[in-house]
KOLROPA-974908 format. One line per field, with one value per residue (C-alpha): residue number from 1; chain; x, y, z. Coordinates in nm, 2 decimals, padded with zeros to 4 digits. Layout:
REM KOLROPA-974908
k NUM | ...
c A | ...
east X | ...
north Y | ...
up Z | ...
***
This chain:
REM KOLROPA-974908
k 1 | 2 | 3 | 4 | 5 | 6 | 7 | 8 | 9 | 10 | 11 | 12 | 13 | 14 | 15 | 16 | 17 | 18 | 19 | 20 | 21 | 22 | 23 | 24 | 25 | 26 | 27 | 28 | 29 | 30 | 31 | 32 | 33 | 34 | 35 | 36 | 37 | 38 | 39 | 40 | 41 | 42 | 43 | 44 | 45 | 46 | 47 | 48 | 49 | 50 | 51 | 52 | 53 | 54 | 55 | 56 | 57 | 58 | 59 | 60 | 61 | 62 | 63 | 64 | 65 | 66 | 67 | 68 | 69 | 70 | 71 | 72 | 73 | 74 | 75 | 76 | 77 | 78 | 79 | 80 | 81 | 82 | 83 | 84 | 85 | 86 | 87 | 88 | 89 | 90 | 91 | 92 | 93 | 94 | 95 | 96 | 97 | 98 | 99 | 100 | 101 | 102 | 103 | 104 | 105 | 106 | 107 | 108 | 109 | 110 | 111 | 112 | 113 | 114 | 115 | 116 | 117 | 118 | 119 | 120 | 121 | 122 | 123 | 124 | 125 | 126 | 127 | 128 | 129 | 130 | 131 | 132 | 133 | 134 | 135 | 136 | 137 | 138 | 139 | 140 | 141 | 142 | 143 | 144 | 145 | 146 | 147 | 148 | 149 | 150 | 151 | 152 | 153 | 154 | 155 | 156 | 157 | 158 | 159 | 160 | 161 | 162 | 163 | 164 | 165 | 166 | 167 | 168 | 169 | 170 | 171 | 172 | 173 | 174 | 175 | 176 | 177 | 178 | 179 | 180 | 181 | 182 | 183 | 184 | 185 | 186
c A | A | A | A | A | A | A | A | A | A | A | A | A | A | A | A | A | A | A | A | A | A | A | A | A | A | A | A | A | A | A | A | A | A | A | A | A | A | A | A | A | A | A | A | A | A | A | A | A | A | A | A | A | A | A | A | A | A | A | A | A | A | A | A | A | A | A | A | A | A | A | A | A | A | A | A | A | A | A | A | A | A | A | A | A | A | A | A | A | A | A | A | A | A | A | A | A | A | A | A | A | A | A | A | A | A | A | A | A | A | A | A | A | A | A | A | A | A | A | A | A | A | A | A | A | A | A | A | A | A | A | A | A | A | A | A | A | A | A | A | A | A | A | A | A | A | A | A | A | A | A | A | A | A | A | A | A | A | A | A | A | A | A | A | A | A | A | A | A | A | A | A | A | A | A | A | A | A | A | A | A | A | A | A | A | A
east -00.66 | -00.65 | -00.43 | -00.52 | -00.40 | -00.22 | -00.21 | -00.37 | -00.61 | -00.89 | -00.74 | -00.78 | -00.47 | -00.44 | -00.34 | -00.10 | -00.29 | -00.25 | -00.17 | 00.20 | 00.18 | 00.01 | -00.15 | -00.11 | -00.44 | -00.56 | -00.56 | -00.19 | -00.10 | -00.29 | -00.11 | 00.23 | 00.18 | 00.03 | 00.36 | 00.57 | 00.36 | 00.59 | 00.88 | 00.78 | 00.82 | 01.11 | 01.24 | 01.39 | 01.20 | 01.31 | 01.02 | 01.16 | 00.92 | 00.70 | 00.42 | 00.19 | 00.39 | 00.13 | 00.38 | 00.60 | 00.29 | 00.14 | 00.48 | 00.48 | 00.12 | 00.23 | 00.52 | 00.82 | 01.05 | 01.14 | 01.09 | 01.26 | 01.04 | 01.19 | 01.02 | 01.13 | 00.78 | 00.67 | 00.31 | 00.42 | 00.59 | 00.28 | 00.05 | 00.30 | 00.35 | -00.03 | -00.06 | 00.22 | 00.09 | -00.27 | -00.13 | 00.11 | 00.41 | 00.66 | 00.91 | 00.90 | 01.00 | 01.20 | 01.09 | 01.38 | 01.29 | 01.51 | 01.63 | 01.62 | 01.98 | 02.12 | 01.93 | 02.06 | 02.41 | 02.34 | 02.19 | 02.50 | 02.73 | 02.53 | 02.58 | 02.21 | 02.10 | 01.74 | 01.58 | 01.31 | 01.32 | 01.02 | 01.09 | 00.78 | 00.90 | 00.70 | 00.64 | 00.85 | 01.10 | 01.41 | 01.45 | 01.46 | 01.81 | 02.00 | 01.82 | 01.90 | 02.26 | 02.28 | 02.14 | 02.39 | 02.68 | 02.58 | 02.54 | 02.22 | 02.03 | 02.10 | 02.22 | 01.91 | 01.72 | 01.45 | 01.37 | 01.03 | 00.99 | 00.65 | 00.66 | 00.44 | 00.38 | 00.56 | 00.87 | 01.14 | 01.38 | 01.60 | 01.92 | 01.95 | 02.12 | 02.36 | 02.40 | 02.03 | 01.83 | 01.45 | 01.31 | 00.94 | 00.70 | 00.33 | 00.11 | -00.20 | -00.36 | -00.11 | 00.13 | 00.39 | 00.56 | 00.91 | 01.09 | 01.47 | 01.76 | 02.13 | 02.35 | 02.63 | 02.90 | 02.69
north 08.79 | 08.85 | 08.98 | 09.34 | 09.41 | 09.28 | 08.93 | 08.76 | 09.03 | 08.91 | 08.57 | 08.45 | 08.36 | 08.13 | 08.27 | 08.10 | 07.89 | 07.98 | 08.30 | 08.31 | 08.56 | 08.89 | 08.88 | 09.21 | 09.39 | 09.48 | 09.85 | 09.83 | 09.64 | 09.89 | 10.18 | 10.00 | 09.92 | 10.26 | 10.41 | 10.16 | 10.21 | 10.19 | 10.05 | 09.68 | 09.60 | 09.36 | 09.36 | 09.10 | 09.09 | 08.95 | 08.89 | 08.84 | 08.70 | 08.63 | 08.44 | 08.32 | 08.51 | 08.78 | 09.07 | 08.86 | 08.73 | 09.08 | 09.19 | 08.91 | 08.99 | 09.35 | 09.26 | 09.16 | 08.92 | 08.69 | 08.67 | 08.49 | 08.42 | 08.36 | 08.24 | 08.02 | 07.89 | 07.55 | 07.67 | 07.97 | 07.75 | 07.53 | 07.83 | 07.99 | 07.67 | 07.63 | 07.99 | 07.95 | 07.62 | 07.75 | 08.04 | 07.82 | 08.04 | 07.79 | 07.89 | 08.26 | 08.23 | 08.04 | 07.97 | 07.93 | 07.82 | 07.95 | 08.23 | 08.56 | 08.66 | 08.32 | 08.31 | 08.66 | 08.54 | 08.24 | 08.47 | 08.69 | 08.39 | 08.31 | 08.66 | 08.74 | 09.11 | 09.24 | 09.56 | 09.55 | 09.40 | 09.36 | 09.31 | 09.23 | 09.08 | 09.01 | 09.33 | 09.41 | 09.12 | 09.32 | 09.15 | 09.47 | 09.60 | 09.27 | 09.21 | 09.56 | 09.50 | 09.16 | 09.31 | 09.59 | 09.36 | 09.10 | 09.37 | 09.20 | 09.53 | 09.64 | 09.99 | 10.21 | 09.94 | 10.00 | 09.83 | 09.85 | 09.77 | 09.71 | 09.78 | 09.89 | 10.26 | 10.24 | 10.08 | 10.32 | 10.13 | 10.41 | 10.47 | 10.10 | 10.00 | 10.26 | 10.32 | 10.34 | 10.65 | 10.68 | 10.82 | 10.79 | 10.67 | 10.59 | 10.51 | 10.29 | 10.21 | 10.07 | 09.97 | 10.19 | 10.13 | 10.28 | 10.30 | 10.29 | 10.33 | 10.25 | 10.55 | 10.57 | 10.52 | 10.28
up -01.00 | -01.37 | -01.65 | -01.71 | -02.06 | -02.37 | -02.52 | -02.22 | -02.12 | -01.90 | -01.83 | -01.47 | -01.27 | -00.97 | -00.64 | -00.40 | -00.15 | 00.21 | 00.40 | 00.32 | 00.03 | -00.04 | -00.39 | -00.57 | -00.61 | -00.96 | -00.87 | -00.76 | -01.08 | -01.29 | -01.14 | -01.17 | -01.54 | -01.61 | -01.49 | -01.69 | -02.01 | -02.31 | -02.12 | -02.12 | -02.49 | -02.56 | -02.21 | -01.99 | -01.65 | -01.32 | -01.07 | -00.72 | -00.45 | -00.75 | -00.57 | -00.85 | -01.11 | -01.17 | -01.25 | -01.48 | -01.66 | -01.70 | -01.84 | -02.09 | -02.19 | -02.25 | -02.48 | -02.25 | -02.43 | -02.14 | -01.76 | -01.47 | -01.17 | -00.83 | -00.51 | -00.22 | -00.16 | -00.30 | -00.31 | -00.51 | -00.76 | -00.80 | -00.85 | -01.10 | -01.29 | -01.33 | -01.45 | -01.69 | -01.83 | -01.87 | -02.08 | -02.28 | -02.22 | -02.08 | -02.35 | -02.25 | -01.88 | -01.62 | -01.26 | -01.01 | -00.66 | -00.38 | -00.16 | -00.36 | -00.28 | -00.37 | -00.70 | -00.78 | -00.73 | -00.96 | -01.23 | -01.20 | -01.25 | -01.56 | -01.69 | -01.69 | -01.73 | -01.68 | -01.79 | -01.53 | -01.18 | -00.96 | -00.59 | -00.38 | -00.05 | 00.26 | 00.46 | 00.77 | 00.72 | 00.61 | 00.27 | 00.06 | 00.15 | 00.10 | -00.23 | -00.36 | -00.25 | -00.42 | -00.75 | -00.74 | -00.65 | -00.92 | -01.18 | -01.31 | -01.38 | -01.74 | -01.81 | -01.79 | -01.62 | -01.36 | -01.03 | -00.86 | -00.50 | -00.34 | 00.03 | 00.32 | 00.37 | 00.71 | 00.56 | 00.43 | 00.20 | 00.07 | 00.25 | 00.35 | 00.02 | -00.10 | -00.47 | -00.55 | -00.62 | -00.58 | -00.91 | -00.83 | -00.56 | -00.58 | -00.28 | -00.33 | 00.01 | 00.24 | -00.04 | -00.19 | -00.52 | -00.51 | -00.85 | -00.82 | -01.06 | -00.99 | -00.95 | -01.21 | -00.95 | -00.74
***
């Protein structure tokens, strides 16, 4: 894994050891950030189920202001912390270990708002709907903010969390990137 563009272009990143995570392929990451081009600068990013922190780090490399990384896995935290340390960006992000929905509630209590939220849960485990509901209930997505969910092509997330609208979808192999926005009355 590597950073594709920006300040840290070409820098190698550590992956999470073991089989408990699915590292994001460079071609999926390239497609994602191609779609988001121009929308990253000066944003606050939330990276849920972050693994080694690849999406948050790529965002910071491309001009995001700050990122919060969330994962329940100790191995993910170790990999993310090594990546963060090797890039010297400790002051530009925060790693919070724990269950995604609980962390979202914590962020909501702190009054946090994010312009861009990445949700990359394990496939076929039913995490997407509760996370989307927690984000909506916690009001942590800034007005005009975007949420990107990576899921398997056989998973259909829309309709399971009312109040969200699909604005774009991109399939890359077995992965689908679904871009959501909150409905006004959602």
